[in-house]
GUDOVO-907540 format. One record per residue: x, y, z of N, C-alpha, C in turn. Coordinates in steps of 0.05 Angstrom, whole numbers, plus 5000, padded with zeros to 4 digits. Layout:
XYZXYZXYZ
...
END
This chain:
056769977863058569737868058069547886
058069267878056668997892058868927922
057869027943060068997967061068677968
058368537961059768227963060768097947
060868247920062868187901065368157906
065868417915067968537915069368447943
068368357961069468237982069967937972
068567757960068767557954071567507935
072367737918074167757899077267777926
076367907947078667987960079367687974
077267597984076167277998078567057983
077867087962079066887942081466877944
083567117949085667077954086966927974
085166827992087466698012086166408004
086666148005086165897994083465818015
084965788041082765688062079565818069
080166118064077866188069075666138041
076966048022075266107997074365857997
075865648006074965358009072665338029
072565498042070765448066068765688072
069265908054066366088047065866158015
063866178008062766307982061766507982
059966607958059666917950057166937974
055666737985052666717997053866788030
056366828036056866828061057067098073
055967298051056367548062053967748073
052167588075049667668073049767828107
050767678121050367828152052667778174
054168028157057668078169057168158196
055268378213056068398235053368428244
052868428284051468558299051868748317
051968908322052169068341050169128349
050169138379049069158406050269448423
047669568420048269898437046069858468
047370028481044770058507045170388510
041970438513042070678514043170808543
041671048548042971148576041471048602
038570838595037170768615038370438619
040370388599041270058591040069878578
037769998558035669758546038569728522
037869508518039669418490037569428459
039769488449038769528414040269388403
039669248382041569158369041469158335
042969198315042669258290044569118278
043968988247045168898227045268998206
046568718177046068968159044268968146
041668798153039168838145037969148160
039769248182038469528192038569738174
039769758153040769948132039669968107
039470178095038070168067040270248045
042070318059045370468037047470308050
048570318017050970208026053470328003
055670318019057770437992059770277994
062170317969064170027971066570237954
068670217966071970307958073470077953
075270007939076369847932079269997931
081469877941084669877937086569667923
087969707928089169487914089269187922
089769107947088568927961087169027983
084469217985081969258005079869317998
078369268007076269418010074069488035
073569768035072469928056069069848046
067869828064064669868068063070018084
061370238077060270368094056770338090
056770218115053470238118052370418129
051070568128048670768124046070728119
043571048132040671018135039270808146
040570828170039570598194036670718203
036070528197032370488191031670508228
033270418246031770428273033570708287
035970818276037071038296038371138271
036971318259038371508236041071658248
042771608224045171708230047671518241
046071348242048671118259049470988237
052570948228054070838206055770678223
056670468202058170278204060170238176
061870268186065270228170066869988168
066669808148067869518154070569608130
073369558136075769538120077169288124
076469068103078368888099080268888076
082868758086085168788065085968478072
088268448044089668238046092368208035
093568098054097068168047097868008037
100667998027102867878002101067548017
101467508041101867208042098967088051
096367268028093867218025092167218064
093167318081092367318106090367558107
088067558113086067768111085467948136
085168178138085168318162082468478169
080568378191078868628183077168748215
077069018204076469128223073269268219
072969398242070269488244069969738260
068169888243067570138264064570198268
063070208286060570278285059170478314
058370688291057470968299055271018308
054871018338051170948341050271378341
048471318331047171578316045871768333
046271688359045271928370047871918400
048272068417049872108439049571918464
046071898468045871768487044671468488
046171368461047271088461049771118452
050870828467053870698472053770488459
056270428445056770148428057769938456
056669708459056369478472058269328483
057969188453059368958435058769028405
060268768399060868788358060368478356
059668348343060368048340060568148297
064068068300064468168277067067968270
068067938251066067828223064567658226
061767618219060567338222060767238194
061667028191062166918167060666638170
058566548150058366308142059766168132
060565888145063465698129061165508126
061765368098061565098095063064948106
061864578109063364438125062964218102
064663988108065363788097064963508121
064263318106063963068122066163038149
068563138133070663118159072363448170
070463658172070663838179071663858203
073063918220073463958247073764218262
072264318285072464568290073664588321
075664808323077164768349075765038361
075264988392074465278408076765268427
076365498438079265538466078365448489
075465448499074765388521075465098527
074364998552075864758571079364708566
080964878559083764848553083764698524
081564778505081764648482079964418472
077464458462075664268448075664248418
075164058414074963948382072863848378
070464008363068263858358068163788326
066863558320066263478290063263498288
061463528308059763518298057763818311
057764068304056264238311052864258322
051064128306049564088310048063878333
049063628333049363508358049463668385
052063828387052964008405050364168415
048864308390046964448396044464268406
043964018404041863948413041763838436
044863748440045663568470046463668493
048463828483050163858504049964148514
050264128546050264288566050764618563
053464498548055064838544055164808512
052465008502052265088475053165418469
054065418435054765678437051765948438
053266148452051066358462052666678468
052066798472053467038470053867178505
055667198516055667228541053967548545
052667488576051267818582051867708614
050568018624051368008648048667798672
049367648686052367668697052967348681
055067348681056367118666056066858681
055966588656054966398670057266278675
059666328671062466188679063265898668
061665848638062165578628062165698590
060965878584061465928558064166028547
065165988521067865958514067466348509
068666378537068866678535071566768543
072766898541075967038537075767268550
076967398568078967148585077567078604
077766748610076266648626076266358616
073966208622074065968610075465858580
075066058564076566068540079266148546
082366028545083966158555085466338526
084966348502086266468483083466508468
084366688452082866948436083266758400
082666578401082566488367081266198364
080066118339078565838332079665848303
079065548294079765458271077465238266
077565228240076164948233078464868208
078664628201078964478180078164248174
080464118157079163858144082263788127
081963618117084063438106084863548082
083363788075084363988052085464238054
084064328078085364528085084564618109
085764878120084965038148084865278150
082265328169081765658164082965728193
084365978199085466038225084066308232
082266308258081166568258081466658288
083766908292083966988312084467248319
082967398336083167658348085467738356
086667898350090167998350090168248364
089468138391087768378410090068418434
091468608438092768578451092768778478
089768878484088368998503087168778514
086268548510084468288519082768388531
080768518503077468628512076068348516
074468388535073068138540071168078510
071267778508069367628486068767348480
066967298471066367098454066866958438
068866708431069266548408068866278409
067066338381065365948393064566008354
062965818350061965708326059065628331
056565728303054765608313052965578288
051565338287050765158266048665308256
048365388229046065508223045165438187
043065328190041765298168043865048148
045264778164046464688147049264828142
049565078152052165178148053765178176
054965348188056765448206057365708212
057065898227057466118230060066258250
061766368245063766398266062466728287
062766628310060766808334064166938344
064267148340066267318354065567538368
063867568392062567778407064067978418
065768218417067368318423065968598439
067168558466065168758484067869038481
067269258481068469418463069569708494
067469678513068369928527067370128526
064770108516064370388503065070508477
067270388468068670488440067370408416
067370478396065870518364067270308358
069270178367071369898339072369738371
072569508350074369408365076569338376
077269248391080569308399082469048382
084869138367085669038341084868798320
085468738307083768658272083968368288
082968298268081167958271083067928243
084067698245085667558230084567288215
084567268184083766968180086966928155
087366618172089166648158089066268143
090566208130090665948121092465868125
091465478137094165328147093765088139
095264878135094764528122095764418154
094764268162094764088184092664018198
092864078227090964058245091264258266
090464238291089564428310091764568321
093964358325096964398324097664638312
097764638283098364698264096865088269
094065088275093265328287094865458303
094265238325095165358355098865528348
100365388325102265488320102765838320
100365908299100166108289099866398309
098366238328097166408344099366388371
100966298378103366318397105566448384
105266508364107166648345106666918343
104266958341103367248337103567338374
102767208391102767178429105467308428
107667118426109967238435110567408413
110667438396111567718384110467928390
107967968402106768138409107668278437
109668118451110168158470108668128495
106667968499104167978522104967768542
106867638533107267368557109567428580
108967418601111067378627113667248621
115367278637117267148651116966718635
118866608634118166338622118266148657
118065908666118265838691121265768692
121765688665124665638670126365848684
125866048689128266278690127166328729
124366298731123266318760121766008768
122865708765120965528772119565498797
117765568807117265498837117665198850
119165238872119464948880118164738883
114564798890112764658882112564498859
112264658834112564518819114264328804
116964458824119364288815119363968822
118163968836118363828865115863528848
114163688827112463438812110263318833
108563398855107563218874104963168854
103762918866101162828866100063008880
097963018873095863268884093863068898
092863068918091062918931087563108946
086163058935083763338940081863248951
082063338977079163138991079063349011
075563359016074563469044074963439066
075763619085075263509119072663479133
070763599120066863599124065863519106
064863339117062363269087062862979083
061262909057061862599052062062599015
063762819012063762788979061662968955
060263128973058763358957058163578970
058063738960057664038973054764018996
053363868984051063849004050663649019
053263559027052863279046054063409064
053563679082052963679111056363819109
056463919137058963979150059863829167
059263579170059763379186062763319185
065063409205067763279209067863039200
068862939180070462719171072762589179
073462359167075662269178078162419180
078162569161080362739153081463009173
078163019192079063259200079263179237
081163259258082963529252085163399221
085963589214087263619190089163449188
091163329210093263129217092162879214
089362799219088362549216089262399180
089362539169089862479141093262389138
094862439154097562299156098262049142
096461839164097361599153096161569128
094561689117093561569092095361719071
096261859082098062119069100961889053
101961859078103461709084104161459067
101461269061101461079050101761129019
100561369008100761448981104561508974
105561668991108561748993109961498982
108861209005110360988996110060848975
107360828968106260788932107660868914
107661088918108461258897110861348896
112361368915115361438920115961688909
113461848917113562148904112362298929
113062558928110962788937108562778933
107362868951104362938946103863208950
101463328948100463578959097063488969
097063538994094163609009092363808997
089963768981088763958969086763988982
086364099010083664149022081064279008
079064149014076164229015074964259032
071864459045070964509066072464539086
074764619092076364679109075665019122
074665159111073965429109072965459141
073765709154072565789185070465899182
069565939154067166129149064465919143
065265919117063465669105064765579081
064065329066065565219045063565419029
065165499008065465608979063065848982
063266048994063066229003064366479002
064266488977066266748982065367048987
068267268993069967238993071667099011
070167139037071667079064072966719073
075566769080075666429079076866419110
078366589116080066579142078666709161
079266599189081466319188080266049189
082365889181081665649183078965419198
078365299196076565209220078164969239
077665089260078965009288081065149289
081665339271084465599274085965489264
087965699273090065729253092765509259
093465489298094665309299094564939289
091064969297090664599293091864629256
091364819231091864719206095264779204
096264989224099264999214100164779221
099564559244100464349258101064159226
098664199214099164009198100664019167
100464229165102764409145105064329156
105464369177109364309185109564029179
107463839186108263549182108663529153
106963659133106363529111109663699101
111063909115113464019100115463849106
115263679131116963569144117063239128
114763209114116162939099115763019072
117063349060117263399036115563419020
112663469040109863449021109463759021
108063779009105164039008103264079015
102264309015099464309029098564569003
095364538996094564768992090964748995
090664978981087564998998085765058978
083264958972081065098957079665308963
079165548950078265768966075765878951
074766138937072166158922072066338911
072566608903073766698884072667038905
072167158881071167528885067967598887
066567288887063767478901063067478926
060767528925059967588957057267498963
057767328987056367148991054567269011
051667299010049967359028048867129049
048266919035047466719052049066439035
049466209054050765919043048465809043
048565709020046265419023047365159037
048865169035050864949052050464989085
051565209096051065249123048665479134
047265329139044265529140044565729155
047165719181048265929196049366179194
050766119164052566289147050666549141
050966719144051367009137052367229139
051967379110053867699115052267869108
049667869114047768069108048468279126
049268269151049468469171051968589154
053568489154057168549143055468759125
054768619104054568759082052869069084
050969109101049269339100052869549114
053369469140055769549158058369669141
059269459116060869629103060169699072
056869809071056169949039057369749021
057069529021058569269000056869318971
052969388976052469468959053769658931
055669838943057770078929059469848923
060269638920062269458914062269218886
059169168893057968958871058069038844
058368818825058168868801055669018800
054269098779051569238768051269168738
048769038738047468958705046669188690
046769288665046669478643043669588661
041969548677038869698685039369668711
042969618713042569768748042069478767
040769348760039969018769042868998784
043268728801044968648813044568398823
045668218815045367858816047767698809
047667508814050067298813049667058791
050866908778049866708768051766398780
055566418777055566228787055466148815
054765818818054765748841052565888869
050166068848048266158859045266168859
044165868873041765858863040565698891
038465688892036965528916038465288919
039565078891040664878901044464908897
045365128900048465188887048965168923
050765298921052765408941052065558957
051565818944050266018957048866248949
047966458960045866708942048166868957
048167138934049467278938050367538902
052267618907052567728880055367738882
056567828855059067878838060568068860
063768148864065168388868066768478845
066168758839067868848821070568848828
072368798804075368718815075968958807
074969218795076169478802076069648823
074769568842074669728871076669638885
077569818904079469678920078969658943
075869628948075369408983075469168960
075468998945074568798934077868678936
079968888916083268718914084168768956
082168968972084268928992083568719012
080468629006079068399022080868119008
080868148984082667818968085767848978
086768078986090068028987090067899026
087568079045087268029067087167699074
085867509059084967349057087067139058
088467199031090567059026093067169041
093267359052095567379073095067209092
093567109105092866979130094166709116
092866569092094066299087097766279076
097766519068100866499068102466519097
101866639109102366679135103466399151
101966179143103065959163104465779133
104765819119105965709099104465529082
102165609082100565399053102065439033
102465199014104265238997102465298978
099765328961098565318945095965468948
094565678939091765778941090165788910
088665578916086365658893084665858900
085166138902084266248906080966338892
081966328873079966408847078366238839
076766038855074965898850072366038841
070165888817068066088812069166308802
071266398789072566568776073666398755
072466298737073366008718075366218707
077966108696079966178685080966428694
080266478714080166828728078066948718
075766888710073767168695074267378716
074867568702072967908714070167838704
068567888729065767908720065068118707
062668178690062168368674061068628693
062068798697060069098708059769248696
057369478694055969668683054869848702
056369908717056070118738057670378737
055670578742057070868732057970968746
058570888773058670978800062670898821
062570658795065670568807068270658792
067570888775069970938761071170848738
069970628728071170548707068870578688
068970538666067470518642065070378646
062270438638060070368638059470118626
060670098607060769758589063269628598
062769408597065269218592067269228567
069869258582071669238563073769178561
076669198563079469128568079769278591
078469428602078869598624078169318646
077269208649075869048661078368758671
079868738646081568588650084768708661
084968908660086969058670086369048700
084069138709082869078735083668858743
082868648739083368328744086968248745
087868428723090868348731092368538756
090968738762091868928780091868768812
088568618803087168568836090068298847
090468158819091567888820094468038832
095868258825099668288828098868358852
097068478870096468628893096168318907
094768168899094567878917096367688917
098067648891100767598894102767558912
102767988914105468098941104268008963
100967868969100567848991101267599002
100767428980101567138980104767018987
106267198972108767228980109767008963
111066668974111766478961109466328957
106766378971104766148963103866208932
103266008925102765928893099666008901
099066198863095866198874095066158843
092366048844090765938819088665998821
087365828800084665948793082965628783
080365648784079065428776078765448745
079265218738080965198700083165408692
082665298669085765388664085965698665
088265868681087866138674088466248646
086366408643086466488617089966728607
089666718585092966878576094267148588
092467328597092667538614093467458642
092867288651093167198688095366998692
096366938668098466708677100666808691
101167028693103467168699102567078735
100467028745100767088778099666758780
097766718759096066398763098066178753
100566098775102265908759101165518766
099065518776097865198787094865328784
093965208764091465178757089164978758
087364858767086164658775084264608742
084964448722083864428699081564308706
080564358679077864258673077764128648
079364028636079263878606076363678608
074763528625072363438620070063548612
070463898616067964088608067964008576
069863938554070363858537067663628527
068363448538066163368536062663378543
062463618558059663758559059263928539
061064028518061764238509060864068472
060563808467059863618452062963598434
064963538451067163528435069563318448
071663328440073363168455075763368461
077163288484079563568501082163478473
083263768474085963648465087963928483
090063898478092264048495092764288483
090664408474091064718466092264878487
091364868514092664958532095064948532
097164668536098664578540100864728525
099264648500101664778473101665058475
099565278482100865518487101765648512
102265498525102065688563104065508566
105065288571106265158582108165088603
110465368589112165468595112765698610
110065728616109065988629107865928656
106165698654104765688679103665348680
102865278698102964968700099864858706
098564718713097064628721096264278726
094164248741093463948746090863808741
090963698738088563418730085763458728
086563668753083263728765081663538790
080263618803077563518821076463348808
075363488777074063318762071463278767
070763578780068063738791065763658770
063163438775061163398760062063228731
064163108738065762948712063262738706
061562638731059862408727056962518710
057162798704054562878696055162818663
057862898656058662928628059362538616
060162368631061462168624059561868643
059161728625056961528639059461288651
060161268675063361128696062960958690
059860848693059460528693059860468671
059460638648059760508616063460548611
064360588630067560718622068960698640
069360488653071160458678073160458685
073860488659078260568652078160908650
075961058652076061328641077261428663
077961358690079661438713083161458697
084361228690086561198687087061348658
085061318633085661438611085761768610
084061938631085062148633087162228644
088562168666091462138683092662188662
092861938642094861908628095262148606
092462288593092962418573093662748589
093162748611093762978624097062948630
097962748637101162668634102962808611
101362698587103062748563103362958561
101063178568099763428560101363608587
103763488603104763648621104163728645
100963558655100663658673101063518698
101263678725100363508742098863338748
099263098767096662868766095262888793
093562868795092162988820089762708824
088162648842085662508842084362618866
081862418871080562508889079762328913
079962328939079762128955076762108970
075561898970073661918991074761819015
072861669026073761519060075261279062
076861249083078761009074080961009058
081261289046083961269032083961279007
080661179000081261018969080661298955
081261238926081161398903078261418881
077661568890074161688882073661768847
071661718842072461888813072562208802
071262318824071262578816069762828849
070563018850069363148871066763198859
064063268883061563258877060263028877
061462738879060362428879060662308903
058062278917058462208941060061918947
061261988978062861638981061161398979
058061468983057561188984057661128953
057761238935058061078911061361008900
060260768891062960498885065460698883
067060658888069860778873070860608844
072460688832073660558812075460418821
076060218802079160038811080660188825
082160108843085160298853086760208842
087359918832091059828823090859988799
089060018781090860048760091560408757
090160548773089560838785092860878797
093460728821096760748834098160628819
098160428797099660328782101060458758
098860648750098460878729100661128744
100661158775100961398775103761388786
104361238793107560968812108761118788
108160908760110260958747110361148730
107661418715108861608707109261808718
109261838747111461878769113861978760
114661688772117261638761119061798734
117661738714118161848696118562208697
117162278708116262628704119162698724
119762588743120262638762124462598751
125062378731126862338715127662348689
127862138671127762178642126862348626
123462398633122362628625121362928639
122562998657123263138671123063388661
125663428644126163648621123663788602
122663558598121163648580117063768587
117763518609113863568621114763758636
117063868638116264038678116364318667
118764368642119764618637119464648606
118564448591119564358564117364618550
117564498525115264658500113364428482
112164418486110164258471110664348431
110864138428110264258394109663968375
108364088351106963908340108263528335
105763448344105763148352106063018320
108462848311108062758293105862458295
105562308270102762208268103461888287
101961888300101761658324099261488323
099461188317096960988314097260828334
095560768349094560548373091660538370
091860278388088660068388087160348400
084560308403082260598411080060428433
079660588446077160518466074660808454
073060768477069960918462069761058491
069661258499068661348519066361538518
064161338540061461358535060761538550
060361778528059662088539055662048538
055262258552052262348554051462548536
053262698531051962818504052762938482
053862688467054362698445054162368433
055462328409055362088407057761938409
058461788430060161648445063161598416
064961918430068261818404069861588414
070961448391072961328400075161478398
077161338412079761548430082261328425
084161418427086461258426086561258452
087660928462089060808488091160908488
093860928475096061118483096161398469
096161518496096261878489099161948478
100062138464102362248451102362528444
105062648459105062938455108063018449
109663158429111263258431112563498449
114463438452115863688470119063718456
119463958466121964098461123564168488
126364138488127264318510130064338497
131464588498132664658483133464528447
136064368454135964188428134663898428
133863888445132763598466130063608451
129963398437126663428422125262978421
123763068444121262798444118862748439
117262488440115062418434115462248458
112962298473111762258502109862088500
109861848503107261698504106061568530
103861548532102461388559100861178549
100760988560099560758557096960758576
094860738573092160738594091960498597
092360328574090060068577092759868601
090559658608091159538631092259218624
093559278599094859108581097359178558
099259068555100959178541099959318511
100959518502100359588476102459638454
102059648427104259738413102759928403
104260118392103560408381105560408354
105160638329107360708314106660968308
109161018307110261278305111261288287
110261518264111061638230112361868243
114861958237115862258229116662308198
116962548198116562578172119062598144
121562498165123462378148124062178170
126862048151128861848175129762098194
130761908218131962038239132561808265
134861908274135661788296133061758313
132861448321130761528347132361298371
131361478394132361278422129961248433
128861008440127360898447126760798473
126360938491127160828515123260798536
124060528537121560408558122360288584
120560178601121660118630123059748616
122759718598124359398588126559528583
127159748582129759768564131060108544
132760068535132960338516134460148483
132660238460135060198437135360438428
136760458397137260638383137560538354
134260658342134060578306134860808292
135760698268134360958248132960928230
130461108233127861028221127061208213
124561168193122461438196120061378210
119161108208117260998226118160748245
117160778275117460538291116060538309
115460248313114060098324115160128352
112360168375113260238406111760038421
112759798434111259658452111359748491
109659878488110059998515107859788542
109559748565107359658577105259708587
103859498609101459548617101459868638
100560028624100260328644102060388659
103860488633106860578631107560858608
109260878610110261018588112660968577
112461138548115361118532116061368521
118861438519119761668518121761608491
120961748473122261678446123261988435
126161978444127962228432128762278402
128162408392129562438361131462628353
133762508340135962718335135362708301
136262938289135862918258137962768248
138262708226140962598210141562848191
END
């Protein structure tokens, strides 16, 4: 029996799968990678087997591959079924033929998809990235599709980490295909697409922890619409699976409720990590108070001072950060003064790596402590016993060292002790898990740590336990990470440094997937934009700061800016202060206007609401001059739909320095209440035109007839 033919018959019961697949799509269904007892990798595919058999059920196909040419006795069994709704469920079991081989990961199902001129691809990294040209991405973008391996780069579409969800989607005007790993164990995986010979192949590299099968089924499901419709499928599964923590509405942290604007700045150096450790005008810490007072007055809004290069150790030199430069009392004086002004204070830190030598501060070394505390027993080990790190770890980076294993008590104890120091003086927020993008757990293959010697769901659970201990040490201090915290980590990471600009470096445009899925459970701020200028031609896109702030506002994120000298707002962190700053007035005006909306009429939506599918909104467009793709055309008016209880609204933000008119089209006629800075009006219609003042927002509340 021809398994390809039988599989094609089953697949054709799902309209979207049939739309994007054809009978030639099943020649390369899987890749399995094993490791031998030494740690050497061995991969096998369909072509590695000389025999196959196929059994069919009423709505299922079971395919067995045997006769492995490379390792006799190895067998792969695939089970595919189709439910009454046309959803395809995919499972696989890959059994090595010898017990001294162990399954490391399985890429399955590897499906080749047909693409049309209007096809769009949604991947979950960078809080949601929408790509139209995957070939251009592979040619030009820094962040390409690739398998995860030891040590992690921190920038791939790796879940749980830089990819905050474990699904992807492809759609065009005719149909959409949702591809979801419904895995409640949260095993590490890569979720991506790869262009292959004029077509597109799904990439679902799933680490098994040494088990012979993947955790949970892979679901392929039809949908009609856009990325939000695909996100709705995942959200319904996620909530029905019971994997989410309590919502923010049940325990809203005071800092989030106050909606501060975040001011990120270093107290040493001049805007780049290699800029030296010379104290600048913001050190000692209280020197920044006049600048902070200025922004309080301009925005009539609380702010959070988020400090960089404040550590008493060395900047970005994990895991140790405490005590602060100048001592606890010096920083506490600043914290107290900020609290008296109803402001808050946050600190950047560096994650759970181990710094042997700082590349920023040549005098800082942990080599002696490494030996004295036998830290070699605590670091992450590679599959062949090697030990090295990749994130921020190179001669032109911030440090040289290793990654600490999250499953080790030593790691958890060190993290908790460092966090306890910051919380003890009343720091409101600690972005401790910098360099652990999305709060990623690094890969570890150690045979001596007491965990399985291949990556799997165990490392996600270890990271969750470490986070629980960290939160206990933190008390009321909020904890967060670099990038949006992945799904398993949102319970603790309630405020995170977002990186939507990484979508541009992935060859796509950012979409608010993260807010759509998780805004009710966690929050984020628009980020310090690290290396933003590496993705965007800022000279050719002088409006980018206001465009990005408006995007984050409608997405429910706190607004943030980076300061350079003299209290001026800069483009992003890692840009020298000597570089010209963006125009200040549009940024200051936009933040003033948006902050007022967030504190008042829009608070119930943007602070504690639930994002829903946005109706069709059209406005004038602008071009973002990117460095790694054909410059995309994007709207100047950003839009997102929100719900809180019975309240429903569309929120609009105009990033243009002139008034903009946009058109909002609902599915049916409804009662529409339009509120702008110019007043309020109520109409009954299906389509409305809304005039939004320059650098301002509008609230459209909707009541069904």
